[in-house]
Every structure is written in C-alpha cells, then in structure tokens.
N, C-alpha and C positions, 0 to 999 in steps of 0.2 A: 722946406721941402713940402710938397703937397701931400695931403693925406690920401690914402687909397680908400676907395669906396668898395669894400669887399662884401657885396651882398648880391643875391640873385637879381638879375635885371630882366625886364620883359623884352620881347623882340623889338618893340617900338623904341625903347630906351637904347638898345644896342645899335639899331640903325641910326638913331639920332646922333649918338656919339661918333659912329663911323663917318657919317656925312659931314659932321662938324669938323672932324679931323681932316677929311679930304678937302673941304673948303678952305680951311686955315693953312694948308700946305699944298695948294693946288699946283704951284710951279714945280715943287719937288716931285710930286707924283707924275706930272707931265714929262719932266725930264727923265725920270726913271723909265717910263714907257717909250720915250722917244729914242733912247740909246740903242736898243736892239733894232728898231726900225731904220735908224740911220746906218747901222752896220749892214743890214740887208740891202739898202739903197746903194751904198758904196760898192758892195760886191756885185750887184746887178749892173751898175754903171761901168765898173771895171770889165765885166764880162762883155758888155756891149762895145766898149772902146777897144778891147783887145781882139775882137773879131770872133769870139767863141760863139757857136750857134746857140740860140736860145733853147731852153729845155721846156718840155711840157710838164703837166702835173705829175705824171708817172716817171719822169726822167728820160723819156724817149725824145729824140730829136724830131721836130715836126716833119722833116722831109723823109723820115723813116716810116712814118705811119702809112698804112694802106687804107684806102677809102674809096 
C-alpha cells in the first residue's frame, strides 16, 4: 500500500497532483461528464421527434412571446 504524504502542500503542488490525476484518468473523467450531456441530448431528441414545441430559456414557448 502506498504511504500517504500528510503534510501541508503549496498551491502549485496541489494543482500538479490534480492535473496529474486528470491526465492519468482522462477517459474516466470524460465519461463522467458525458453521461449527463448524453441524457440531455436524448431528452431533446425525444422532444423533437415526439412533436413537442421547443422551449425557450425561461420555459415559455417561442410562439407565446410577444415582440
């Protein structure tokens, strides 16, 4: 088992360890961030194919807006 380095570390050391972890497990982190985006894409495509009207940022239908 690896020994733990329990000492205060500088900001540079913390960032170095963080990015080393990200680089060594890039595919895992990419997959974790892709799952919610794929869910949103699936819901949007289902909405498009089922004929539901697209919603604006505030939830109002575009044809209901006055302008």
